[in-house]
mmCIF file of the N, C-alpha and C atoms, coordinates in Angstrom:
data_MODEL
# 
_entry.id   MODEL 
# 
loop_
_atom_site.group_PDB 
_atom_site.id 
_atom_site.type_symbol 
_atom_site.label_atom_id 
_atom_site.label_alt_id 
_atom_site.label_comp_id 
_atom_site.label_asym_id 
_atom_site.label_entity_id 
_atom_site.label_seq_id 
_atom_site.pdbx_PDB_ins_code 
_atom_site.Cartn_x 
_atom_site.Cartn_y 
_atom_site.Cartn_z 
_atom_site.occupancy 
_atom_site.B_iso_or_equiv 
_atom_site.pdbx_formal_charge 
_atom_site.auth_seq_id 
_atom_site.auth_comp_id 
_atom_site.auth_asym_id 
_atom_site.auth_atom_id 
_atom_site.pdbx_PDB_model_num 
ATOM 1   N N  . TRP A 1 1  ? 32.662 0.055   17.624 1.00 0.00 ? 1  TRP A N  1 
ATOM 2   C CA . TRP A 1 1  ? 33.267 -0.640  18.736 1.00 0.00 ? 1  TRP A CA 1 
ATOM 3   C C  . TRP A 1 1  ? 34.006 -1.883  18.287 1.00 0.00 ? 1  TRP A C  1 
ATOM 4   N N  . GLU A 1 2  ? 33.526 -2.502  17.214 1.00 0.00 ? 2  GLU A N  1 
ATOM 5   C CA . GLU A 1 2  ? 34.150 -3.741  16.768 1.00 0.00 ? 2  GLU A CA 1 
ATOM 6   C C  . GLU A 1 2  ? 35.574 -3.509  16.254 1.00 0.00 ? 2  GLU A C  1 
ATOM 7   N N  . GLU A 1 3  ? 35.770 -2.419  15.510 1.00 0.00 ? 3  GLU A N  1 
ATOM 8   C CA . GLU A 1 3  ? 37.119 -2.115  15.034 1.00 0.00 ? 3  GLU A CA 1 
ATOM 9   C C  . GLU A 1 3  ? 38.044 -1.776  16.210 1.00 0.00 ? 3  GLU A C  1 
ATOM 10  N N  . ASN A 1 4  ? 37.529 -1.033  17.166 1.00 0.00 ? 4  ASN A N  1 
ATOM 11  C CA . ASN A 1 4  ? 38.327 -0.712  18.353 1.00 0.00 ? 4  ASN A CA 1 
ATOM 12  C C  . ASN A 1 4  ? 38.685 -1.978  19.125 1.00 0.00 ? 4  ASN A C  1 
ATOM 13  N N  . TYR A 1 5  ? 37.732 -2.890  19.212 1.00 0.00 ? 5  TYR A N  1 
ATOM 14  C CA . TYR A 1 5  ? 37.974 -4.156  19.908 1.00 0.00 ? 5  TYR A CA 1 
ATOM 15  C C  . TYR A 1 5  ? 39.030 -4.979  19.175 1.00 0.00 ? 5  TYR A C  1 
ATOM 16  N N  . ARG A 1 6  ? 38.936 -5.055  17.847 1.00 0.00 ? 6  ARG A N  1 
ATOM 17  C CA . ARG A 1 6  ? 39.943 -5.792  17.075 1.00 0.00 ? 6  ARG A CA 1 
ATOM 18  C C  . ARG A 1 6  ? 41.332 -5.190  17.286 1.00 0.00 ? 6  ARG A C  1 
ATOM 19  N N  . PHE A 1 7  ? 41.399 -3.853  17.300 1.00 0.00 ? 7  PHE A N  1 
ATOM 20  C CA . PHE A 1 7  ? 42.675 -3.185  17.521 1.00 0.00 ? 7  PHE A CA 1 
ATOM 21  C C  . PHE A 1 7  ? 43.204 -3.492  18.926 1.00 0.00 ? 7  PHE A C  1 
ATOM 22  N N  . ALA A 1 8  ? 42.338 -3.463  19.913 1.00 0.00 ? 8  ALA A N  1 
ATOM 23  C CA . ALA A 1 8  ? 42.743 -3.772  21.286 1.00 0.00 ? 8  ALA A CA 1 
ATOM 24  C C  . ALA A 1 8  ? 43.232 -5.215  21.392 1.00 0.00 ? 8  ALA A C  1 
ATOM 25  N N  . MET A 1 9  ? 42.566 -6.137  20.710 1.00 0.00 ? 9  MET A N  1 
ATOM 26  C CA . MET A 1 9  ? 42.984 -7.540  20.725 1.00 0.00 ? 9  MET A CA 1 
ATOM 27  C C  . MET A 1 9  ? 44.355 -7.703  20.063 1.00 0.00 ? 9  MET A C  1 
ATOM 28  N N  . LEU A 1 10 ? 44.559 -7.040  18.929 1.00 0.00 ? 10 LEU A N  1 
ATOM 29  C CA . LEU A 1 10 ? 45.848 -7.091  18.247 1.00 0.00 ? 10 LEU A CA 1 
ATOM 30  C C  . LEU A 1 10 ? 46.952 -6.574  19.170 1.00 0.00 ? 10 LEU A C  1 
ATOM 31  N N  . LEU A 1 11 ? 46.708 -5.439  19.769 1.00 0.00 ? 11 LEU A N  1 
ATOM 32  C CA . LEU A 1 11 ? 47.677 -4.831  20.673 1.00 0.00 ? 11 LEU A CA 1 
ATOM 33  C C  . LEU A 1 11 ? 47.953 -5.740  21.868 1.00 0.00 ? 11 LEU A C  1 
ATOM 34  N N  . ASN A 1 12 ? 46.917 -6.270  22.472 1.00 0.00 ? 12 ASN A N  1 
ATOM 35  C CA . ASN A 1 12 ? 47.073 -7.153  23.622 1.00 0.00 ? 12 ASN A CA 1 
ATOM 36  C C  . ASN A 1 12 ? 47.841 -8.421  23.252 1.00 0.00 ? 12 ASN A C  1 
ATOM 37  N N  . ASP A 1 13 ? 47.516 -9.001  22.107 1.00 0.00 ? 13 ASP A N  1 
ATOM 38  C CA . ASP A 1 13 ? 48.213 -10.213 21.664 1.00 0.00 ? 13 ASP A CA 1 
ATOM 39  C C  . ASP A 1 13 ? 49.697 -9.950  21.458 1.00 0.00 ? 13 ASP A C  1 
ATOM 40  N N  . ARG A 1 14 ? 50.014 -8.837  20.817 1.00 0.00 ? 14 ARG A N  1 
ATOM 41  C CA . ARG A 1 14 ? 51.422 -8.495  20.580 1.00 0.00 ? 14 ARG A CA 1 
ATOM 42  C C  . ARG A 1 14 ? 52.165 -8.221  21.878 1.00 0.00 ? 14 ARG A C  1 
ATOM 43  N N  . LEU A 1 15 ? 51.501 -7.549  22.813 1.00 0.00 ? 15 LEU A N  1 
ATOM 44  C CA . LEU A 1 15 ? 52.120 -7.300  24.116 1.00 0.00 ? 15 LEU A CA 1 
ATOM 45  C C  . LEU A 1 15 ? 52.435 -8.618  24.820 1.00 0.00 ? 15 LEU A C  1 
ATOM 46  N N  . GLU A 1 16 ? 51.496 -9.543  24.782 1.00 0.00 ? 16 GLU A N  1 
ATOM 47  C CA . GLU A 1 16 ? 51.684 -10.831 25.440 1.00 0.00 ? 16 GLU A CA 1 
ATOM 48  C C  . GLU A 1 16 ? 52.760 -11.667 24.750 1.00 0.00 ? 16 GLU A C  1 
ATOM 49  N N  . GLN A 1 17 ? 52.870 -11.543 23.430 1.00 0.00 ? 17 GLN A N  1 
ATOM 50  C CA . GLN A 1 17 ? 53.943 -12.236 22.717 1.00 0.00 ? 17 GLN A CA 1 
ATOM 51  C C  . GLN A 1 17 ? 55.300 -11.687 23.151 1.00 0.00 ? 17 GLN A C  1 
ATOM 52  N N  . ARG A 1 18 ? 55.367 -10.377 23.260 1.00 0.00 ? 18 ARG A N  1 
ATOM 53  C CA . ARG A 1 18 ? 56.624 -9.711  23.610 1.00 0.00 ? 18 ARG A CA 1 
ATOM 54  C C  . ARG A 1 18 ? 57.008 -9.937  25.068 1.00 0.00 ? 18 ARG A C  1 
ATOM 55  N N  . CYS A 1 19 ? 56.026 -9.898  25.949 1.00 0.00 ? 19 CYS A N  1 
ATOM 56  C CA . CYS A 1 19 ? 56.303 -9.991  27.388 1.00 0.00 ? 19 CYS A CA 1 
ATOM 57  C C  . CYS A 1 19 ? 55.127 -10.693 28.074 1.00 0.00 ? 19 CYS A C  1 
ATOM 58  N N  . PRO A 1 20 ? 55.132 -12.035 28.087 1.00 0.00 ? 20 PRO A N  1 
ATOM 59  C CA . PRO A 1 20 ? 54.003 -12.771 28.659 1.00 0.00 ? 20 PRO A CA 1 
ATOM 60  C C  . PRO A 1 20 ? 53.674 -12.320 30.086 1.00 0.00 ? 20 PRO A C  1 
ATOM 61  N N  . GLY A 1 21 ? 52.377 -12.079 30.309 1.00 0.00 ? 21 GLY A N  1 
ATOM 62  C CA . GLY A 1 21 ? 51.904 -11.671 31.613 1.00 0.00 ? 21 GLY A CA 1 
ATOM 63  C C  . GLY A 1 21 ? 51.856 -10.170 31.834 1.00 0.00 ? 21 GLY A C  1 
ATOM 64  N N  . ILE A 1 22 ? 52.264 -9.384  30.823 1.00 0.00 ? 22 ILE A N  1 
ATOM 65  C CA . ILE A 1 22 ? 52.299 -7.928  30.984 1.00 0.00 ? 22 ILE A CA 1 
ATOM 66  C C  . ILE A 1 22 ? 50.893 -7.331  31.076 1.00 0.00 ? 22 ILE A C  1 
ATOM 67  N N  . SER A 1 23 ? 49.924 -7.974  30.447 1.00 0.00 ? 23 SER A N  1 
ATOM 68  C CA . SER A 1 23 ? 48.568 -7.415  30.379 1.00 0.00 ? 23 SER A CA 1 
ATOM 69  C C  . SER A 1 23 ? 47.616 -8.165  31.298 1.00 0.00 ? 23 SER A C  1 
ATOM 70  N N  . ARG A 1 24 ? 46.660 -7.434  31.799 1.00 0.00 ? 24 ARG A N  1 
ATOM 71  C CA . ARG A 1 24 ? 45.569 -8.064  32.555 1.00 0.00 ? 24 ARG A CA 1 
ATOM 72  C C  . ARG A 1 24 ? 44.373 -8.328  31.657 1.00 0.00 ? 24 ARG A C  1 
ATOM 73  N N  . GLY A 1 25 ? 44.573 -8.178  30.369 1.00 0.00 ? 25 GLY A N  1 
ATOM 74  C CA . GLY A 1 25 ? 43.523 -8.453  29.411 1.00 0.00 ? 25 GLY A CA 1 
ATOM 75  C C  . GLY A 1 25 ? 42.704 -7.224  29.072 1.00 0.00 ? 25 GLY A C  1 
ATOM 76  N N  . ILE A 1 26 ? 41.651 -7.445  28.333 1.00 0.00 ? 26 ILE A N  1 
ATOM 77  C CA . ILE A 1 26 ? 40.778 -6.371  27.872 1.00 0.00 ? 26 ILE A CA 1 
ATOM 78  C C  . ILE A 1 26 ? 39.500 -6.414  28.699 1.00 0.00 ? 26 ILE A C  1 
ATOM 79  N N  . ASP A 1 27 ? 39.151 -5.287  29.260 1.00 0.00 ? 27 ASP A N  1 
ATOM 80  C CA . ASP A 1 27 ? 37.957 -5.168  30.096 1.00 0.00 ? 27 ASP A CA 1 
ATOM 81  C C  . ASP A 1 27 ? 36.848 -4.528  29.264 1.00 0.00 ? 27 ASP A C  1 
ATOM 82  N N  . ILE A 1 28 ? 35.855 -5.310  28.916 1.00 0.00 ? 28 ILE A N  1 
ATOM 83  C CA . ILE A 1 28 ? 34.717 -4.806  28.140 1.00 0.00 ? 28 ILE A CA 1 
ATOM 84  C C  . ILE A 1 28 ? 33.722 -4.182  29.111 1.00 0.00 ? 28 ILE A C  1 
ATOM 85  N N  . ARG A 1 29 ? 33.371 -2.925  28.865 1.00 0.00 ? 29 ARG A N  1 
ATOM 86  C CA . ARG A 1 29 ? 32.452 -2.212  29.754 1.00 0.00 ? 29 ARG A CA 1 
ATOM 87  C C  . ARG A 1 29 ? 31.384 -1.506  28.939 1.00 0.00 ? 29 ARG A C  1 
ATOM 88  N N  . SER A 1 30 ? 30.310 -1.153  29.597 1.00 0.00 ? 30 SER A N  1 
ATOM 89  C CA . SER A 1 30 ? 29.218 -0.469  28.900 1.00 0.00 ? 30 SER A CA 1 
ATOM 90  C C  . SER A 1 30 ? 29.484 1.030   28.756 1.00 0.00 ? 30 SER A C  1 
ATOM 91  N N  . GLU A 1 31 ? 30.354 1.591   29.602 1.00 0.00 ? 31 GLU A N  1 
ATOM 92  C CA . GLU A 1 31 ? 30.695 3.010   29.467 1.00 0.00 ? 31 GLU A CA 1 
ATOM 93  C C  . GLU A 1 31 ? 31.471 3.223   28.169 1.00 0.00 ? 31 GLU A C  1 
ATOM 94  N N  . ARG A 1 32 ? 31.387 4.433   27.613 1.00 0.00 ? 32 ARG A N  1 
ATOM 95  C CA . ARG A 1 32 ? 31.987 4.667   26.304 1.00 0.00 ? 32 ARG A CA 1 
ATOM 96  C C  . ARG A 1 32 ? 33.328 5.391   26.351 1.00 0.00 ? 32 ARG A C  1 
ATOM 97  N N  . PHE A 1 33 ? 33.586 6.260   27.295 1.00 0.00 ? 33 PHE A N  1 
ATOM 98  C CA . PHE A 1 33 ? 34.865 6.958   27.433 1.00 0.00 ? 33 PHE A CA 1 
ATOM 99  C C  . PHE A 1 33 ? 35.321 7.621   26.133 1.00 0.00 ? 33 PHE A C  1 
ATOM 100 N N  . ASN A 1 34 ? 34.402 8.040   25.296 1.00 0.00 ? 34 ASN A N  1 
ATOM 101 C CA . ASN A 1 34 ? 34.672 8.688   24.000 1.00 0.00 ? 34 ASN A CA 1 
ATOM 102 C C  . ASN A 1 34 ? 35.380 7.794   22.991 1.00 0.00 ? 34 ASN A C  1 
ATOM 103 N N  . GLN A 1 35 ? 35.418 6.512   23.244 1.00 0.00 ? 35 GLN A N  1 
ATOM 104 C CA . GLN A 1 35 ? 36.067 5.608   22.307 1.00 0.00 ? 35 GLN A CA 1 
ATOM 105 C C  . GLN A 1 35 ? 35.247 5.422   21.033 1.00 0.00 ? 35 GLN A C  1 
ATOM 106 N N  . HIS A 1 36 ? 34.024 5.839   21.046 1.00 0.00 ? 36 HIS A N  1 
ATOM 107 C CA . HIS A 1 36 ? 33.172 5.748   19.862 1.00 0.00 ? 36 HIS A CA 1 
ATOM 108 C C  . HIS A 1 36 ? 33.468 6.869   18.863 1.00 0.00 ? 36 HIS A C  1 
ATOM 109 N N  . VAL A 1 37 ? 34.265 7.838   19.260 1.00 0.00 ? 37 VAL A N  1 
ATOM 110 C CA . VAL A 1 37 ? 34.510 9.021   18.423 1.00 0.00 ? 37 VAL A CA 1 
ATOM 111 C C  . VAL A 1 37 ? 35.456 8.710   17.265 1.00 0.00 ? 37 VAL A C  1 
ATOM 112 N N  . SER A 1 38 ? 36.328 7.733   17.429 1.00 0.00 ? 38 SER A N  1 
ATOM 113 C CA . SER A 1 38 ? 37.327 7.464   16.397 1.00 0.00 ? 38 SER A CA 1 
ATOM 114 C C  . SER A 1 38 ? 37.675 5.986   16.360 1.00 0.00 ? 38 SER A C  1 
ATOM 115 N N  . ASN A 1 39 ? 38.144 5.543   15.225 1.00 0.00 ? 39 ASN A N  1 
ATOM 116 C CA . ASN A 1 39 ? 38.593 4.159   15.084 1.00 0.00 ? 39 ASN A CA 1 
ATOM 117 C C  . ASN A 1 39 ? 39.923 3.964   15.807 1.00 0.00 ? 39 ASN A C  1 
ATOM 118 N N  . LYS A 1 40 ? 40.109 2.759   16.265 1.00 0.00 ? 40 LYS A N  1 
ATOM 119 C CA . LYS A 1 40 ? 41.331 2.366   16.976 1.00 0.00 ? 40 LYS A CA 1 
ATOM 120 C C  . LYS A 1 40 ? 41.540 3.154   18.265 1.00 0.00 ? 40 LYS A C  1 
ATOM 121 N N  . ALA A 1 41 ? 40.462 3.586   18.882 1.00 0.00 ? 41 ALA A N  1 
ATOM 122 C CA . ALA A 1 41 ? 40.538 4.315   20.150 1.00 0.00 ? 41 ALA A CA 1 
ATOM 123 C C  . ALA A 1 41 ? 40.487 3.316   21.302 1.00 0.00 ? 41 ALA A C  1 
ATOM 124 N N  . ILE A 1 42 ? 41.400 3.453   22.225 1.00 0.00 ? 42 ILE A N  1 
ATOM 125 C CA . ILE A 1 42 ? 41.431 2.581   23.396 1.00 0.00 ? 42 ILE A CA 1 
ATOM 126 C C  . ILE A 1 42 ? 41.682 3.425   24.640 1.00 0.00 ? 42 ILE A C  1 
ATOM 127 N N  . LEU A 1 43 ? 41.324 2.873   25.769 1.00 0.00 ? 43 LEU A N  1 
ATOM 128 C CA . LEU A 1 43 ? 41.643 3.473   27.060 1.00 0.00 ? 43 LEU A CA 1 
ATOM 129 C C  . LEU A 1 43 ? 42.669 2.551   27.703 1.00 0.00 ? 43 LEU A C  1 
ATOM 130 N N  . LEU A 1 44 ? 43.802 3.107   28.055 1.00 0.00 ? 44 LEU A N  1 
ATOM 131 C CA . LEU A 1 44 ? 44.904 2.312   28.568 1.00 0.00 ? 44 LEU A CA 1 
ATOM 132 C C  . LEU A 1 44 ? 45.244 2.739   29.986 1.00 0.00 ? 44 LEU A C  1 
ATOM 133 N N  . GLU A 1 45 ? 45.411 1.758   30.845 1.00 0.00 ? 45 GLU A N  1 
ATOM 134 C CA . GLU A 1 45 ? 45.875 2.024   32.203 1.00 0.00 ? 45 GLU A CA 1 
ATOM 135 C C  . GLU A 1 45 ? 47.181 1.270   32.394 1.00 0.00 ? 45 GLU A C  1 
ATOM 136 N N  . ILE A 1 46 ? 48.195 1.978   32.857 1.00 0.00 ? 46 ILE A N  1 
ATOM 137 C CA . ILE A 1 46 ? 49.493 1.357   33.099 1.00 0.00 ? 46 ILE A CA 1 
ATOM 138 C C  . ILE A 1 46 ? 49.787 1.431   34.586 1.00 0.00 ? 46 ILE A C  1 
ATOM 139 N N  . GLY A 1 47 ? 50.025 0.271   35.171 1.00 0.00 ? 47 GLY A N  1 
ATOM 140 C CA . GLY A 1 47 ? 50.338 0.209   36.589 1.00 0.00 ? 47 GLY A CA 1 
ATOM 141 C C  . GLY A 1 47 ? 49.097 0.330   37.449 1.00 0.00 ? 47 GLY A C  1 
ATOM 142 N N  . SER A 1 48 ? 49.281 0.005   38.714 1.00 0.00 ? 48 SER A N  1 
ATOM 143 C CA . SER A 1 48 ? 48.205 0.104   39.700 1.00 0.00 ? 48 SER A CA 1 
ATOM 144 C C  . SER A 1 48 ? 48.845 0.225   41.078 1.00 0.00 ? 48 SER A C  1 
ATOM 145 N N  . HIS A 1 49 ? 48.003 0.139   42.094 1.00 0.00 ? 49 HIS A N  1 
ATOM 146 C CA . HIS A 1 49 ? 48.534 0.221   43.455 1.00 0.00 ? 49 HIS A CA 1 
ATOM 147 C C  . HIS A 1 49 ? 49.493 -0.927  43.763 1.00 0.00 ? 49 HIS A C  1 
ATOM 148 N N  . GLY A 1 50 ? 49.444 -1.981  42.953 1.00 0.00 ? 50 GLY A N  1 
ATOM 149 C CA . GLY A 1 50 ? 50.301 -3.141  43.179 1.00 0.00 ? 50 GLY A CA 1 
ATOM 150 C C  . GLY A 1 50 ? 51.615 -3.099  42.432 1.00 0.00 ? 50 GLY A C  1 
ATOM 151 N N  . ASN A 1 51 ? 51.863 -2.010  41.706 1.00 0.00 ? 51 ASN A N  1 
ATOM 152 C CA . ASN A 1 51 ? 53.096 -1.894  40.929 1.00 0.00 ? 51 ASN A CA 1 
ATOM 153 C C  . ASN A 1 51 ? 53.964 -0.762  41.447 1.00 0.00 ? 51 ASN A C  1 
ATOM 154 N N  . THR A 1 52 ? 55.258 -0.936  41.260 1.00 0.00 ? 52 THR A N  1 
ATOM 155 C CA . THR A 1 52 ? 56.187 0.151   41.566 1.00 0.00 ? 52 THR A CA 1 
ATOM 156 C C  . THR A 1 52 ? 56.245 1.094   40.367 1.00 0.00 ? 52 THR A C  1 
ATOM 157 N N  . MET A 1 53 ? 56.785 2.265   40.581 1.00 0.00 ? 53 MET A N  1 
ATOM 158 C CA . MET A 1 53 ? 56.969 3.211   39.485 1.00 0.00 ? 53 MET A CA 1 
ATOM 159 C C  . MET A 1 53 ? 57.898 2.609   38.427 1.00 0.00 ? 53 MET A C  1 
ATOM 160 N N  . GLU A 1 54 ? 58.928 1.917   38.853 1.00 0.00 ? 54 GLU A N  1 
ATOM 161 C CA . GLU A 1 54 ? 59.875 1.308   37.915 1.00 0.00 ? 54 GLU A CA 1 
ATOM 162 C C  . GLU A 1 54 ? 59.175 0.273   37.026 1.00 0.00 ? 54 GLU A C  1 
ATOM 163 N N  . GLU A 1 55 ? 58.305 -0.538  37.618 1.00 0.00 ? 55 GLU A N  1 
ATOM 164 C CA . GLU A 1 55 ? 57.549 -1.519  36.835 1.00 0.00 ? 55 GLU A CA 1 
ATOM 165 C C  . GLU A 1 55 ? 56.636 -0.826  35.833 1.00 0.00 ? 55 GLU A C  1 
ATOM 166 N N  . SER A 1 56 ? 55.985 0.219   36.260 1.00 0.00 ? 56 SER A N  1 
ATOM 167 C CA . SER A 1 56 ? 55.079 0.958   35.371 1.00 0.00 ? 56 SER A CA 1 
ATOM 168 C C  . SER A 1 56 ? 55.845 1.603   34.227 1.00 0.00 ? 56 SER A C  1 
ATOM 169 N N  . LEU A 1 57 ? 56.997 2.176   34.514 1.00 0.00 ? 57 LEU A N  1 
ATOM 170 C CA . LEU A 1 57 ? 57.805 2.798   33.464 1.00 0.00 ? 57 LEU A CA 1 
ATOM 171 C C  . LEU A 1 57 ? 58.326 1.756   32.477 1.00 0.00 ? 57 LEU A C  1 
ATOM 172 N N  . ALA A 1 58 ? 58.743 0.602   32.983 1.00 0.00 ? 58 ALA A N  1 
ATOM 173 C CA . ALA A 1 58 ? 59.206 -0.466  32.096 1.00 0.00 ? 58 ALA A CA 1 
ATOM 174 C C  . ALA A 1 58 ? 58.060 -0.960  31.212 1.00 0.00 ? 58 ALA A C  1 
ATOM 175 N N  . SER A 1 59 ? 56.877 -1.107  31.786 1.00 0.00 ? 59 SER A N  1 
ATOM 176 C CA . SER A 1 59 ? 55.708 -1.540  31.004 1.00 0.00 ? 59 SER A CA 1 
ATOM 177 C C  . SER A 1 59 ? 55.338 -0.516  29.948 1.00 0.00 ? 59 SER A C  1 
ATOM 178 N N  . SER A 1 60 ? 55.422 0.760   30.294 1.00 0.00 ? 60 SER A N  1 
ATOM 179 C CA . SER A 1 60 ? 55.061 1.796   29.324 1.00 0.00 ? 60 SER A CA 1 
ATOM 180 C C  . SER A 1 60 ? 56.038 1.811   28.159 1.00 0.00 ? 60 SER A C  1 
ATOM 181 N N  . LYS A 1 61 ? 57.300 1.514   28.407 1.00 0.00 ? 61 LYS A N  1 
ATOM 182 C CA . LYS A 1 61 ? 58.286 1.454   27.319 1.00 0.00 ? 61 LYS A CA 1 
ATOM 183 C C  . LYS A 1 61 ? 57.960 0.296   26.375 1.00 0.00 ? 61 LYS A C  1 
ATOM 184 N N  . ILE A 1 62 ? 57.647 -0.855  26.936 1.00 0.00 ? 62 ILE A N  1 
ATOM 185 C CA . ILE A 1 62 ? 57.282 -2.011  26.108 1.00 0.00 ? 62 ILE A CA 1 
ATOM 186 C C  . ILE A 1 62 ? 56.019 -1.710  25.315 1.00 0.00 ? 62 ILE A C  1 
ATOM 187 N N  . PHE A 1 63 ? 55.028 -1.109  25.973 1.00 0.00 ? 63 PHE A N  1 
ATOM 188 C CA . PHE A 1 63 ? 53.792 -0.752  25.273 1.00 0.00 ? 63 PHE A CA 1 
ATOM 189 C C  . PHE A 1 63 ? 54.085 0.190   24.108 1.00 0.00 ? 63 PHE A C  1 
ATOM 190 N N  . ALA A 1 64 ? 54.891 1.208   24.342 1.00 0.00 ? 64 ALA A N  1 
ATOM 191 C CA . ALA A 1 64 ? 55.205 2.184   23.297 1.00 0.00 ? 64 ALA A CA 1 
ATOM 192 C C  . ALA A 1 64 ? 55.898 1.525   22.108 1.00 0.00 ? 64 ALA A C  1 
ATOM 193 N N  . GLU A 1 65 ? 56.807 0.611   22.366 1.00 0.00 ? 65 GLU A N  1 
ATOM 194 C CA . GLU A 1 65 ? 57.506 -0.080  21.282 1.00 0.00 ? 65 GLU A CA 1 
ATOM 195 C C  . GLU A 1 65 ? 56.545 -0.947  20.471 1.00 0.00 ? 65 GLU A C  1 
ATOM 196 N N  . VAL A 1 66 ? 55.679 -1.684  21.155 1.00 0.00 ? 66 VAL A N  1 
ATOM 197 C CA . VAL A 1 66 ? 54.712 -2.543  20.465 1.00 0.00 ? 66 VAL A CA 1 
ATOM 198 C C  . VAL A 1 66 ? 53.721 -1.692  19.670 1.00 0.00 ? 66 VAL A C  1 
ATOM 199 N N  . LEU A 1 67 ? 53.233 -0.626  20.266 1.00 0.00 ? 67 LEU A N  1 
ATOM 200 C CA . LEU A 1 67 ? 52.304 0.259   19.566 1.00 0.00 ? 67 LEU A CA 1 
ATOM 201 C C  . LEU A 1 67 ? 52.962 0.864   18.331 1.00 0.00 ? 67 LEU A C  1 
ATOM 202 N N  . ALA A 1 68 ? 54.198 1.308   18.457 1.00 0.00 ? 68 ALA A N  1 
ATOM 203 C CA . ALA A 1 68 ? 54.914 1.893   17.311 1.00 0.00 ? 68 ALA A CA 1 
ATOM 204 C C  . ALA A 1 68 ? 55.045 0.870   16.182 1.00 0.00 ? 68 ALA A C  1 
ATOM 205 N N  . ASP A 1 69 ? 55.358 -0.372  16.512 1.00 0.00 ? 69 ASP A N  1 
ATOM 206 C CA . ASP A 1 69 ? 55.456 -1.417  15.497 1.00 0.00 ? 69 ASP A CA 1 
ATOM 207 C C  . ASP A 1 69 ? 54.130 -1.616  14.774 1.00 0.00 ? 69 ASP A C  1 
ATOM 208 N N  . ILE A 1 70 ? 53.037 -1.642  15.531 1.00 0.00 ? 70 ILE A N  1 
ATOM 209 C CA . ILE A 1 70 ? 51.712 -1.854  14.932 1.00 0.00 ? 70 ILE A CA 1 
ATOM 210 C C  . ILE A 1 70 ? 51.334 -0.657  14.051 1.00 0.00 ? 70 ILE A C  1 
ATOM 211 N N  . VAL A 1 71 ? 51.586 0.537   14.517 1.00 0.00 ? 71 VAL A N  1 
ATOM 212 C CA . VAL A 1 71 ? 51.260 1.743   13.720 1.00 0.00 ? 71 VAL A CA 1 
ATOM 213 C C  . VAL A 1 71 ? 52.047 1.712   12.406 1.00 0.00 ? 71 VAL A C  1 
ATOM 214 N N  . LYS A 1 72 ? 53.308 1.346   12.461 1.00 0.00 ? 72 LYS A N  1 
ATOM 215 C CA . LYS A 1 72 ? 54.119 1.247   11.239 1.00 0.00 ? 72 LYS A CA 1 
ATOM 216 C C  . LYS A 1 72 ? 53.522 0.220   10.285 1.00 0.00 ? 72 LYS A C  1 
ATOM 217 N N  . GLU A 1 73 ? 53.158 -0.950  10.811 1.00 0.00 ? 73 GLU A N  1 
ATOM 218 C CA . GLU A 1 73 ? 52.561 -1.994  9.983  1.00 0.00 ? 73 GLU A CA 1 
ATOM 219 C C  . GLU A 1 73 ? 51.258 -1.530  9.350  1.00 0.00 ? 73 GLU A C  1 
ATOM 220 N N  . LEU A 1 74 ? 50.408 -0.885  10.128 1.00 0.00 ? 74 LEU A N  1 
ATOM 221 C CA . LEU A 1 74 ? 49.124 -0.423  9.612  1.00 0.00 ? 74 LEU A CA 1 
ATOM 222 C C  . LEU A 1 74 ? 49.313 0.696   8.588  1.00 0.00 ? 74 LEU A C  1 
ATOM 223 N N  . SER A 1 75 ? 50.320 1.528   8.774  1.00 0.00 ? 75 SER A N  1 
ATOM 224 C CA . SER A 1 75 ? 50.589 2.612   7.830  1.00 0.00 ? 75 SER A CA 1 
ATOM 225 C C  . SER A 1 75 ? 51.018 2.067   6.481  1.00 0.00 ? 75 SER A C  1 
ATOM 226 N N  . VAL A 1 76 ? 51.833 1.018   6.498  1.00 0.00 ? 76 VAL A N  1 
ATOM 227 C CA . VAL A 1 76 ? 52.301 0.396   5.257  1.00 0.00 ? 76 VAL A CA 1 
ATOM 228 C C  . VAL A 1 76 ? 51.150 -0.309  4.560  1.00 0.00 ? 76 VAL A C  1 
ATOM 229 N N  . ALA A 1 77 ? 50.281 -0.960  5.342  1.00 0.00 ? 77 ALA A N  1 
ATOM 230 C CA . ALA A 1 77 ? 49.163 -1.725  4.784  1.00 0.00 ? 77 ALA A CA 1 
ATOM 231 C C  . ALA A 1 77 ? 48.121 -0.827  4.128  1.00 0.00 ? 77 ALA A C  1 
ATOM 232 N N  . GLU A 1 78 ? 48.003 0.402   4.588  1.00 0.00 ? 78 GLU A N  1 
ATOM 233 C CA . GLU A 1 78 ? 46.979 1.298   4.047  1.00 0.00 ? 78 GLU A CA 1 
ATOM 234 C C  . GLU A 1 78 ? 47.549 2.029   2.906  1.00 0.00 ? 78 GLU A C  1 
# 
């Protein structure tokens, strides 16, 4: 869980750097959602009842770009 948490923090920090206010933060819960099965596993929710489809799609694009950057960095580092 600690490695997954570090990865989630890295991702959240980068998202906030790129687009302040995009994230509602990391919700630590006792349920596992199969995140214990692999390293760097996260559960992601994009949008809610308070968002439009356009907002959710824009957020998902930003998330995908940030995630791709992190994956590239981690691939080079390993």
